[in-house]
ZAKOL-971319 format. One record per residue (C-alpha): x, y, z; residue in three letters; residue number from 1. Coordinates in Angstrom, 1 decimal. Example, Ala and Ser with C-alpha at 12.3 -4.5 7.8 and 13.67 -1.06 7.14 Angstrom:
BEGIN
        X        Y        Z   residu   num
     12.3     -4.5      7.8      ALA     1
     13.7     -1.1      7.1      SER     2
END
This chain:
BEGIN
        X        Y        Z   residu   num
      0.0      0.0      0.0      UNK     1
     12.3      3.3      3.9      UNK     2
     15.0      3.9      6.3      UNK     3
     15.9      7.4      5.5      UNK     4
     18.0      9.4      8.0      UNK     5
     17.7     13.2      8.2      UNK     6
     20.2     14.6      5.7      UNK     7
     21.5     18.0      4.9      UNK     8
     19.2     18.2      1.9      UNK     9
     16.2     17.8      4.2      UNK    10
     17.4     20.7      6.3      UNK    11
     17.7     22.8      3.2      UNK    12
     14.2     21.7      2.3      UNK    13
     12.9     22.9      5.6      UNK    14
     14.5     26.3      5.2      UNK    15
     12.9     26.6      1.8      UNK    16
      9.5     25.7      3.3      UNK    17
      9.9     28.5      5.9      UNK    18
     11.0     31.0      3.3      UNK    19
      8.8     30.2      0.3      UNK    20
      6.0     28.0      1.5      UNK    21
      5.6     24.9     -0.8      UNK    22
      8.3     24.3     -3.4      UNK    23
      7.5     23.4     -7.0      UNK    24
      9.1     20.7     -9.1      UNK    25
     11.8     21.2    -11.6      UNK    26
     11.4     20.3    -15.2      UNK    27
     12.8     16.9    -16.4      UNK    28
     14.4     16.1    -19.6      UNK    29
     12.3     14.0    -21.9      UNK    30
     13.0     10.5    -23.3      UNK    31
      9.4     10.5    -24.7      UNK    32
     10.7     10.2    -28.3      UNK    33
     12.3      6.8    -27.4      UNK    34
      8.9      5.3    -26.4      UNK    35
      7.0      3.5    -29.1      UNK    36
      3.3      4.1    -28.5      UNK    37
      1.0      1.7    -30.3      UNK    38
     -1.9     -0.7    -30.0      UNK    39
     -3.6     -1.4    -26.7      UNK    40
     -5.5     -4.4    -25.4      UNK    41
     -9.2     -4.0    -26.4      UNK    42
    -10.1     -4.1    -22.7      UNK    43
     -8.0     -1.0    -22.1      UNK    44
     -8.9      0.8    -25.3      UNK    45
    -12.6      1.0    -24.5      UNK    46
    -13.1      4.3    -26.2      UNK    47
    -10.6      4.0    -29.1      UNK    48
     -8.2      6.7    -27.8      UNK    49
     -5.8      4.8    -25.6      UNK    50
     -2.1      4.3    -26.5      UNK    51
      0.1      1.6    -25.0      UNK    52
      3.8      0.9    -24.7      UNK    53
      6.4     -1.2    -22.9      UNK    54
      9.4      0.2    -21.0      UNK    55
     12.3     -2.1    -20.1      UNK    56
     13.6     -2.0    -16.5      UNK    57
     15.9     -4.1    -14.4      UNK    58
     14.4     -6.9    -12.4      UNK    59
     16.7     -5.8     -9.6      UNK    60
     17.8     -2.1     -9.6      UNK    61
     20.8     -3.1     -7.5      UNK    62
     21.9     -5.2    -10.4      UNK    63
     20.8     -3.1    -13.4      UNK    64
     22.8     -5.1    -16.0      UNK    65
     21.3     -8.5    -15.1      UNK    66
     17.8     -9.6    -16.1      UNK    67
     15.2     -7.1    -17.3      UNK    68
     11.4     -7.1    -17.6      UNK    69
      9.1     -5.0    -19.7      UNK    70
      6.6     -2.7    -17.9      UNK    71
      3.3     -2.1    -19.5      UNK    72
      2.2      1.5    -19.6      UNK    73
     -0.7      3.3    -21.2      UNK    74
     -2.2      6.7    -21.6      UNK    75
     -5.2      8.7    -22.7      UNK    76
     -4.4     12.2    -23.9      UNK    77
     -6.7     15.2    -23.4      UNK    78
     -7.9     16.8    -26.6      UNK    79
     -6.4     20.3    -25.9      UNK    80
     -3.3     21.2    -28.0      UNK    81
      0.0     20.3    -26.4      UNK    82
      0.8     23.9    -26.0      UNK    83
     -2.2     24.3    -23.7      UNK    84
     -1.6     21.2    -21.6      UNK    85
     -1.1     21.7    -17.9      UNK    86
      0.7     18.4    -17.3      UNK    87
      0.5     14.7    -16.7      UNK    88
     -1.5     12.7    -14.1      UNK    89
     -0.3      9.2    -13.3      UNK    90
     -2.9      6.9    -11.7      UNK    91
     -1.5      3.9     -9.7      UNK    92
     -3.8      1.0     -8.9      UNK    93
     -4.0     -0.9     -5.6      UNK    94
     -3.9     -4.5     -4.7      UNK    95
     -1.2     -5.5     -4.2      UNK    96
     -1.4     -7.5     -7.4      UNK    97
     -4.2     -5.7     -9.1      UNK    98
     -3.8     -4.6    -12.8      UNK    99
     -4.6     -1.1    -14.1      UNK   100
     -7.5     -2.4    -16.1      UNK   101
    -10.1     -0.9    -13.7      UNK   102
     -9.0      2.6    -14.8      UNK   103
     -9.9      1.9    -18.4      UNK   104
    -13.5      2.9    -17.8      UNK   105
    -12.6      5.9    -15.7      UNK   106
     -9.9      7.8    -17.7      UNK   107
    -11.9      8.4    -21.0      UNK   108
    -14.6     10.5    -19.3      UNK   109
    -11.9     12.2    -17.1      UNK   110
     -9.9     13.1    -20.2      UNK   111
    -13.1     14.4    -21.9      UNK   112
    -14.0     16.6    -19.0      UNK   113
    -10.5     17.9    -18.3      UNK   114
     -8.8     17.9    -21.8      UNK   115
     -5.8     20.0    -20.7      UNK   116
     -4.2     17.0    -18.9      UNK   117
     -2.8     13.7    -20.2      UNK   118
     -3.5     10.6    -18.1      UNK   119
     -1.1      7.7    -17.6      UNK   120
     -1.3      4.4    -15.9      UNK   121
      0.7      1.2    -15.7      UNK   122
      0.6     -2.5    -14.6      UNK   123
      2.8     -3.1    -11.5      UNK   124
      5.7     -5.3    -12.0      UNK   125
      4.6     -9.0    -11.9      UNK   126
      1.0     -8.0    -12.7      UNK   127
     -1.1     -7.9    -15.9      UNK   128
      1.0     -7.2    -19.0      UNK   129
      4.1     -6.4    -16.9      UNK   130
      5.5     -9.9    -16.7      UNK   131
      2.6    -11.4    -14.7      UNK   132
      3.7    -13.8    -12.0      UNK   133
      1.7    -17.0    -11.5      UNK   134
      2.3    -20.6    -10.4      UNK   135
      0.2    -22.6    -13.0      UNK   136
      1.1    -26.0    -11.6      UNK   137
      0.7    -25.4     -7.9      UNK   138
     -2.3    -23.0     -8.1      UNK   139
     -3.9    -23.5    -11.6      UNK   140
     -7.0    -21.4    -10.5      UNK   141
     -4.9    -18.6     -9.1      UNK   142
     -5.9    -19.1     -5.4      UNK   143
     -3.0    -19.4     -3.0      UNK   144
     -3.7    -21.3      0.3      UNK   145
     -1.7    -22.8      3.1      UNK   146
     -2.0    -26.1      1.2      UNK   147
     -0.3    -24.9     -2.0      UNK   148
      1.7    -21.8     -0.9      UNK   149
      5.1    -23.5     -0.5      UNK   150
      4.8    -25.3     -3.8      UNK   151
      3.7    -22.1     -5.5      UNK   152
      6.6    -20.1     -4.1      UNK   153
      9.1    -22.7     -5.3      UNK   154
      7.5    -22.9     -8.7      UNK   155
      7.7    -19.1     -9.2      UNK   156
     11.3    -19.1     -8.1      UNK   157
     12.1    -21.7    -10.7      UNK   158
     10.2    -20.0    -13.4      UNK   159
     11.8    -16.6    -12.7      UNK   160
     15.4    -17.6    -11.8      UNK   161
     15.0    -17.0     -8.1      UNK   162
     14.0    -13.3     -8.5      UNK   163
     10.7    -13.3     -6.6      UNK   164
     12.2    -11.1     -3.9      UNK   165
     12.8     -8.4     -6.5      UNK   166
      9.0     -8.1     -7.0      UNK   167
      8.7     -5.8     -4.0      UNK   168
      7.4     -2.4     -3.1      UNK   169
     10.7     -0.5     -3.4      UNK   170
     11.4     -1.8     -6.9      UNK   171
      7.9     -1.0     -7.9      UNK   172
      8.4      2.6     -6.7      UNK   173
     11.6      2.7     -8.7      UNK   174
      9.6      1.5    -11.7      UNK   175
      7.2      4.4    -11.2      UNK   176
     10.1      6.9    -11.1      UNK   177
     11.5      5.4    -14.3      UNK   178
      8.3      5.6    -16.3      UNK   179
      7.5      9.1    -15.0      UNK   180
     11.0     10.3    -16.0      UNK   181
     10.6      8.8    -19.4      UNK   182
      7.2     10.4    -20.1      UNK   183
      7.2     13.7    -18.2      UNK   184
      9.2     15.9    -20.5      UNK   185
      9.0     19.6    -19.4      UNK   186
      5.5     19.2    -17.9      UNK   187
      4.3     19.1    -14.4      UNK   188
      3.5     15.6    -13.2      UNK   189
      1.2     14.5    -10.4      UNK   190
      0.8     11.0     -9.1      UNK   191
     -2.5      9.5     -7.8      UNK   192
     -2.5      6.2     -5.8      UNK   193
     -5.5      4.3     -4.5      UNK   194
     -5.6      1.8     -1.7      UNK   195
     -2.4     -0.3     -1.7      UNK   196
     -1.4      2.2     -4.4      UNK   197
     -1.1      4.8     -1.6      UNK   198
      1.4      2.6      0.2      UNK   199
      3.4      2.3     -3.0      UNK   200
      3.2      6.0     -3.8      UNK   201
      4.5      6.8     -0.3      UNK   202
      7.5      4.6     -0.9      UNK   203
      8.0      6.6     -4.1      UNK   204
      7.8      9.8     -2.1      UNK   205
     10.5      8.5      0.3      UNK   206
     12.9      7.5     -2.5      UNK   207
     12.2     10.5     -4.8      UNK   208
     10.9     13.4     -2.8      UNK   209
     11.6     16.0     -5.5      UNK   210
     10.6     14.2     -8.7      UNK   211
      6.9     15.3     -9.2      UNK   212
      4.8     18.4     -8.4      UNK   213
      2.6     16.6     -5.9      UNK   214
      0.7     13.5     -5.0      UNK   215
     -2.9     12.4     -4.3      UNK   216
     -3.4      9.4     -2.0      UNK   217
     -6.9      8.0     -1.9      UNK   218
     -8.2      5.4      0.6      UNK   219
     -5.0      5.5      2.5      UNK   220
     -2.6      2.8      3.9      UNK   221
     -0.1      4.6      6.1      UNK   222
      3.5      3.8      5.4      UNK   223
      4.1      2.4      8.9      UNK   224
      0.9      0.3      9.1      UNK   225
      0.2     -3.4      8.8      UNK   226
     -3.4     -3.1      7.5      UNK   227
     -4.2     -6.7      6.7      UNK   228
     -4.3     -8.1     10.2      UNK   229
     -7.7     -6.4     10.9      UNK   230
     -8.8     -6.3      7.2      UNK   231
    -11.8     -8.7      7.6      UNK   232
    -13.1     -7.3     10.9      UNK   233
    -13.2     -3.8      9.4      UNK   234
    -15.7     -4.9      6.8      UNK   235
    -17.9     -6.0      9.6      UNK   236
    -17.5     -2.5     11.1      UNK   237
    -18.8     -1.0      7.9      UNK   238
    -21.8     -3.4      8.1      UNK   239
    -22.6     -2.0     11.5      UNK   240
    -22.4      1.6     10.2      UNK   241
    -24.8      0.7      7.4      UNK   242
    -27.2     -0.9      9.8      UNK   243
    -26.9      2.1     12.1      UNK   244
    -28.0      4.2      9.1      UNK   245
    -30.9      1.8      8.6      UNK   246
    -32.0      2.3     12.2      UNK   247
    -32.6      6.0     11.4      UNK   248
    -34.4      5.4      8.1      UNK   249
    -38.2      4.9      8.5      UNK   250
    -38.4      2.5      5.5      UNK   251
    -35.4      0.4      6.4      UNK   252
    -36.1      0.2     10.1      UNK   253
    -39.7     -0.7      9.4      UNK   254
    -38.8     -3.5      7.1      UNK   255
    -36.2     -5.1      9.4      UNK   256
    -38.4     -4.7     12.5      UNK   257
    -40.4     -7.6     10.9      UNK   258
    -37.4     -9.7     11.6      UNK   259
    -36.0     -8.3     14.9      UNK   260
    -36.4     -5.2     17.0      UNK   261
    -32.8     -4.2     16.3      UNK   262
    -31.3     -4.0     12.8      UNK   263
    -28.0     -5.7     13.7      UNK   264
    -30.0     -8.4     15.5      UNK   265
    -31.9     -8.9     12.2      UNK   266
    -28.6     -9.7     10.6      UNK   267
    -27.9    -12.2     13.4      UNK   268
    -31.3    -13.7     12.9      UNK   269
    -30.8    -14.4      9.2      UNK   270
    -27.3    -15.9      9.8      UNK   271
    -28.9    -18.0     12.5      UNK   272
    -31.3    -19.3      9.9      UNK   273
    -28.4    -20.4      7.8      UNK   274
    -26.9    -22.2     10.8      UNK   275
    -30.1    -24.1     11.7      UNK   276
    -31.0    -24.6      8.0      UNK   277
    -34.3    -22.8      8.3      UNK   278
    -33.9    -20.6      5.2      UNK   279
    -36.4    -21.4      2.5      UNK   280
    -35.4    -24.4      0.3      UNK   281
    -34.2    -22.2     -2.6      UNK   282
    -31.4    -21.0     -0.4      UNK   283
    -30.7    -24.2      1.5      UNK   284
    -27.2    -24.5      0.1      UNK   285
    -26.2    -20.9      1.1      UNK   286
    -23.4    -20.8      3.7      UNK   287
    -22.4    -18.1      6.1      UNK   288
    -19.3    -17.5      4.0      UNK   289
    -21.3    -17.1      0.8      UNK   290
    -23.5    -14.5      2.4      UNK   291
    -20.8    -12.5      4.3      UNK   292
    -18.6    -12.4      1.2      UNK   293
    -21.4    -11.1     -0.9      UNK   294
    -22.3     -8.5      1.6      UNK   295
    -18.7     -7.4      1.7      UNK   296
    -18.7     -6.9     -2.0      UNK   297
    -21.9     -4.8     -1.8      UNK   298
    -20.4     -2.7      1.1      UNK   299
    -17.6     -1.5     -1.2      UNK   300
    -20.0     -0.3     -3.9      UNK   301
    -21.1      3.3     -3.6      UNK   302
    -24.7      2.4     -4.4      UNK   303
    -24.7     -1.3     -3.7      UNK   304
    -24.3     -1.0      0.1      UNK   305
    -27.9      0.3      0.3      UNK   306
    -29.0     -3.2     -0.7      UNK   307
    -27.6     -5.0      2.4      UNK   308
    -30.7     -4.6      4.6      UNK   309
    -32.9     -5.6      1.7      UNK   310
    -30.9     -8.8      1.2      UNK   311
    -31.6     -9.7      4.8      UNK   312
    -35.3     -8.8      4.4      UNK   313
    -35.7    -10.8      1.2      UNK   314
    -33.8    -13.9      2.6      UNK   315
    -36.2    -14.0      5.5      UNK   316
    -39.4    -13.3      3.6      UNK   317
    -38.6    -15.5      0.7      UNK   318
    -41.5    -14.9     -1.7      UNK   319
    -41.2    -15.6     -5.4      UNK   320
    -39.8    -12.1     -6.2      UNK   321
    -37.3    -12.5     -3.4      UNK   322
    -36.1    -15.9     -4.7      UNK   323
    -35.5    -14.3     -8.1      UNK   324
    -33.7    -11.3     -6.7      UNK   325
    -31.4    -13.3     -4.5      UNK   326
    -30.7    -15.8     -7.3      UNK   327
    -29.8    -12.8     -9.5      UNK   328
    -27.5    -11.4     -6.8      UNK   329
    -25.5    -14.6     -6.5      UNK   330
    -25.4    -15.4    -10.2      UNK   331
    -22.3    -14.7    -12.3      UNK   332
    -23.5    -12.0    -14.6      UNK   333
    -20.0    -10.9    -15.7      UNK   334
    -19.7    -10.7    -19.5      UNK   335
    -16.6    -11.9    -21.2      UNK   336
    -14.6     -9.0    -22.7      UNK   337
    -13.1     -9.2    -26.1      UNK   338
     -9.3     -9.3    -26.2      UNK   339
     -6.4     -9.4    -28.6      UNK   340
     -4.0    -12.3    -28.5      UNK   341
     -0.8    -10.5    -28.2      UNK   342
     -1.8     -9.2    -24.7      UNK   343
     -2.6    -11.1    -21.5      UNK   344
     -6.2    -12.3    -21.3      UNK   345
     -8.5    -10.0    -19.3      UNK   346
     -9.4    -12.7    -16.8      UNK   347
     -5.7    -13.3    -15.9      UNK   348
     -4.5     -9.8    -15.2      UNK   349
     -4.3     -9.8    -11.4      UNK   350
     -1.5    -11.7     -9.7      UNK   351
     -2.1    -13.6     -6.5      UNK   352
      1.6    -14.3     -6.4      UNK   353
      2.4    -10.6     -6.1      UNK   354
     -0.3    -10.2     -3.5      UNK   355
      1.1    -12.9     -1.3      UNK   356
      4.7    -11.8     -1.8      UNK   357
      4.0     -8.1     -0.7      UNK   358
      1.3     -8.9      1.8      UNK   359
      3.4    -11.5      3.7      UNK   360
      6.5     -9.3      3.6      UNK   361
      5.1     -5.9      4.4      UNK   362
      1.4     -5.7      5.1      UNK   363
      0.6     -8.0      8.0      UNK   364
      2.1     -9.0     11.3      UNK   365
      1.6    -12.2     13.3      UNK   366
     -2.1    -13.0     13.8      UNK   367
     -2.7    -16.7     14.3      UNK   368
     -4.8    -18.5     11.7      UNK   369
     -7.1    -19.7     14.4      UNK   370
     -7.7    -16.1     15.6      UNK   371
     -8.3    -14.9     12.1      UNK   372
    -10.8    -17.7     11.4      UNK   373
    -12.7    -16.9     14.6      UNK   374
    -13.0    -13.3     13.4      UNK   375
    -14.6    -14.2     10.1      UNK   376
    -16.8    -16.9     11.5      UNK   377
    -18.3    -14.4     13.8      UNK   378
    -18.7    -11.7     11.1      UNK   379
    -21.7    -10.9      9.0      UNK   380
    -19.7     -8.8      6.5      UNK   381
    -16.3    -10.1      5.5      UNK   382
    -14.1    -10.8      2.5      UNK   383
    -12.3    -13.7      4.4      UNK   384
     -8.9    -12.7      3.2      UNK   385
     -6.9    -13.0      6.5      UNK   386
     -7.2    -16.7      7.6      UNK   387
     -5.3    -18.1      4.6      UNK   388
     -2.8    -15.2      4.7      UNK   389
     -2.3    -15.8      8.4      UNK   390
     -1.8    -19.5      8.0      UNK   391
      0.8    -19.0      5.3      UNK   392
      2.7    -16.4      7.3      UNK   393
      2.4    -18.2     10.6      UNK   394
      3.9    -21.4      9.3      UNK   395
      6.5    -19.6      7.2      UNK   396
      5.2    -21.2      4.0      UNK   397
      6.1    -18.1      1.9      UNK   398
      9.5    -16.6      2.9      UNK   399
      9.3    -12.8      3.3      UNK   400
     11.7    -10.6      1.5      UNK   401
     13.8     -8.0      3.4      UNK   402
     13.5     -4.4      2.5      UNK   403
     15.2     -1.6      4.5      UNK   404
     12.5      0.9      3.5      UNK   405
      9.6     -1.1      5.0      UNK   406
      7.8      1.0      7.6      UNK   407
      9.7      4.2      6.9      UNK   408
      7.4      7.3      6.8      UNK   409
      8.2      9.7      3.9      UNK   410
      9.7     13.1      4.7      UNK   411
      7.9     15.0      2.0      UNK   412
      7.4     18.7      1.5      UNK   413
      5.6     18.9     -1.8      UNK   414
      1.8     19.3     -2.0      UNK   415
     -0.2     16.3     -0.9      UNK   416
     -4.0     15.7     -1.1      UNK   417
     -5.1     12.9      1.2      UNK   418
     -8.7     11.8      0.7      UNK   419
    -10.6      9.0      2.4      UNK   420
    -14.2      8.0      2.9      UNK   421
    -15.8      8.1      6.3      UNK   422
    -17.3      4.6      5.7      UNK   423
    -14.6      2.4      4.1      UNK   424
    -13.9     -1.3      5.0      UNK   425
    -10.4     -1.8      3.4      UNK   426
     -9.1      1.6      4.6      UNK   427
    -11.3      3.0      7.4      UNK   428
    -10.9      6.6      8.4      UNK   429
     -9.3      5.7     11.7      UNK   430
     -6.5      3.9      9.7      UNK   431
     -6.1      6.6      7.1      UNK   432
     -5.8      9.4      9.6      UNK   433
     -2.5      7.9     10.7      UNK   434
     -0.9      9.5      7.7      UNK   435
     -1.4     12.9      9.2      UNK   436
      1.1     12.1     11.9      UNK   437
      3.9     12.7      9.3      UNK   438
      2.2     14.5      6.4      UNK   439
      1.1     17.7      8.0      UNK   440
      3.0     20.4      6.1      UNK   441
      1.6     23.7      4.8      UNK   442
      0.4     22.2      1.5      UNK   443
     -0.8     18.9      2.9      UNK   444
     -4.6     18.6      2.9      UNK   445
     -6.8     15.8      4.3      UNK   446
    -10.3     15.5      3.1      UNK   447
    -12.9     13.1      4.6      UNK   448
    -15.7     12.4      2.2      UNK   449
    -19.0     11.4      3.8      UNK   450
    -20.4      8.0      2.8      UNK   451
    -18.1      7.6     -0.3      UNK   452
    -17.0      4.1     -1.0      UNK   453
    -13.4      2.7     -1.2      UNK   454
    -11.6      4.8     -3.8      UNK   455
    -13.3      8.0     -2.8      UNK   456
    -12.1     10.0     -5.8      UNK   457
    -14.1      7.9     -8.1      UNK   458
    -16.9      6.7     -5.7      UNK   459
    -18.3      9.9     -4.2      UNK   460
    -21.6     10.5     -5.9      UNK   461
    -23.8     13.6     -5.7      UNK   462
    -27.1     13.3     -3.9      UNK   463
    -30.2     12.8     -6.0      UNK   464
    -28.7     11.7     -9.3      UNK   465
    -26.7      8.9    -11.0      UNK   466
    -23.4     10.7    -11.0      UNK   467
    -21.1     10.3    -14.0      UNK   468
    -17.4      9.8    -13.3      UNK   469
    -16.4     13.4    -14.1      UNK   470
    -18.9     14.8    -11.6      UNK   471
    -17.8     12.7     -8.6      UNK   472
    -17.2     15.0     -5.7      UNK   473
    -13.8     13.5     -4.8      UNK   474
    -12.6     13.8     -8.4      UNK   475
    -13.6     17.5     -8.6      UNK   476
    -11.6     18.1     -5.4      UNK   477
     -8.6     16.2     -6.9      UNK   478
     -8.7     18.1    -10.2      UNK   479
     -8.9     21.5     -8.3      UNK   480
     -5.9     20.4     -6.3      UNK   481
     -3.6     19.5     -9.2      UNK   482
     -4.6     22.8    -10.9      UNK   483
     -3.7     24.8     -7.8      UNK   484
     -1.8     22.7     -5.3      UNK   485
     -0.7     25.6     -3.2      UNK   486
     -4.2     26.5     -2.2      UNK   487
     -6.4     24.5      0.1      UNK   488
     -9.1     22.8     -2.0      UNK   489
    -12.7     24.0     -1.8      UNK   490
    -14.6     21.3      0.0      UNK   491
    -18.0     22.9      0.1      UNK   492
    -19.3     20.3     -2.3      UNK   493
    -19.0     17.7      0.5      UNK   494
    -22.4     19.0      1.6      UNK   495
    -23.9     17.5     -1.6      UNK   496
    -22.6     14.0     -1.1      UNK   497
    -25.0     11.1     -1.6      UNK   498
    -25.9      9.9      1.9      UNK   499
    -27.0      6.3      2.2      UNK   500
    -30.8      5.9      2.2      UNK   501
    -33.0      2.9      1.7      UNK   502
    -35.9      4.3     -0.3      UNK   503
    -37.3      1.9     -2.9      UNK   504
    -38.0      4.9     -5.2      UNK   505
    -34.8      6.9     -5.3      UNK   506
    -33.1      7.0     -8.7      UNK   507
    -29.8      5.6     -7.2      UNK   508
    -31.5      2.7     -5.4      UNK   509
    -33.7      1.8     -8.4      UNK   510
    -30.6      1.7    -10.6      UNK   511
    -28.6     -0.5     -8.3      UNK   512
    -31.5     -2.8     -7.5      UNK   513
    -32.0     -3.4    -11.2      UNK   514
    -28.3     -4.2    -11.5      UNK   515
    -28.0     -6.6     -8.5      UNK   516
    -31.5     -7.9     -8.0      UNK   517
    -32.8     -7.8    -11.6      UNK   518
    -35.8     -5.6    -10.5      UNK   519
    -36.1     -1.9     -9.8      UNK   520
    -37.7     -2.1     -6.3      UNK   521
    -35.1     -3.2     -3.8      UNK   522
    -37.8     -4.3     -1.3      UNK   523
    -40.2     -6.0     -3.7      UNK   524
END
C-alpha cells in the first residue's frame, strides 16, 4: 500500500519551506521520443483513444545489467493542444497484485471533462501485462492457500530464476520513477495512488521526494501500518455503520423490524437461519461464508451498500420475487470481454503471487490463523482474506523478502492531497488518519468524504442523481488540487454527497437494485 535518516538536503528543504511555503518541481528532460506508443488491449482501449507501450527496466535495480522485464504503460491524452496542456497525471492501482484495467472505464470521461491534462497508468511489475507472475502447476486457478503456498513459491522461483524477492514495493516505486522520468518531458506531473497504491506511492515519495509536483493518496494505507491483520473485521464494522444508518431510516427500520427489534439483530437472525437450515429451500445451500462475502462486495460499492438490509429482508421473507432477486444477486453476470491475442487475457490480469509476496513481507504481522478464522466466523460482512494469509505467514510457507525501506514514513514537503471515505472497509478513516502524523505540512490537505466508497475520488456521488465519473465530488476536489496545489481545496461540495438511504423509489436505489436484484424495487 524506507530507512531514510535526516540529511542536509532535508534541512535545506525545511528552510525553503519556511521562506517560500511549498516548493515546486523542476522540469525533467524527456525521453518520450524513445517510447514506441502503439496498440492497446481492447479491454484498455474501450473508447478507441488509448495508446500503449512497454518500457524495459531491471528486475533488480541493485543489479541493473542483469535480467530485465518489460513494464506495460498506457495513456489517454486530453484533446487540448499540447501547448495548452497543464501536465500529466499518473494513476496507480491498488492490490497488491491488481492490474490497471479498472482505470480503463474511468480515464476516458476524465480526459473528456479535463482535456488540458494527459492521463497515464501502468501495470505493477509482476501484474497484468508487466511480466505477470503465476504458479500454474501449484495453483492453476490462481488461489493461494496454506495447502499450496510453499509449492507455489518454489514454482515461481524456478520459473523466474530466483528473482521473486525483487518483485517488491521498493522496486515497484523505482519503476514508477522510471516511467515518469521517461514520459514527463517539461511538464508538471502529479501521481495518484489508491488503496495499496497509496502505500506504493509513499515509498516513491520516500525515495524520490523531489521528482513530481505533488501526489494524491486516496483510501490511505499509512507507510508504517500493517493493514491486513484487521482487514476482515473492518468490513464487519462497515456493516454496523450501514445498519446504524438503517436504524434512522423509516423505510429500512420498518422492514427489518419484521425480523427483529434491532437492525443488527436482524442480521444475526438471518445468519442463524443459515446455521439451523431454516432458510427457504431455494437458499438451503447458502453458507455463512457465501453471504458474508457477498455483503462485503456490496459494502464497497457506492450504491450497492444500500441493498444490504434488503438482502436480509428478502432472505427472511422468501416470496417468489425474493427468490428471483437473491438468485440474480448470486449469479455470475459478468460478461466476457473481447481481447487481442498479443496481450494477456483479461481474466488473468491480477496476480495472487504478487499479492502474497508483498502482503506477507510488508502488510501483515503475526495474527494466528485460528484467531483470524474466529473473526470471520463471527462476522456478517467479511471478505475472508486474512485466515489463509495468516496461515501462510504463521507457518512460514512463503518466505518474506527483506526491505530496508519497509515501515519508513516519507519526509515530504511537496503538496499532498489525502482523501478518504468516512465509511470504508479496506481503509477506514481511523486507519487513514495515521498518515497525518507525518504528512502535515503547509500544503498537505486531508479531506474526509461522507459515505463515499473505497476509492473515494471515483466513488463519491452527488445526492439525487446517478453521478457520472467526471462529476464525482472527490474527483472534482482532486482536479482542483492539481490545478492549484498551493491553495487548500474548496470542500464545500461535500455537503452535496450522496448519503446512504433505503428508499425503494430513489433513482440511485432503483438503478442499483436493477443491477444486482434484476428488479427496480429493492424491497419487492
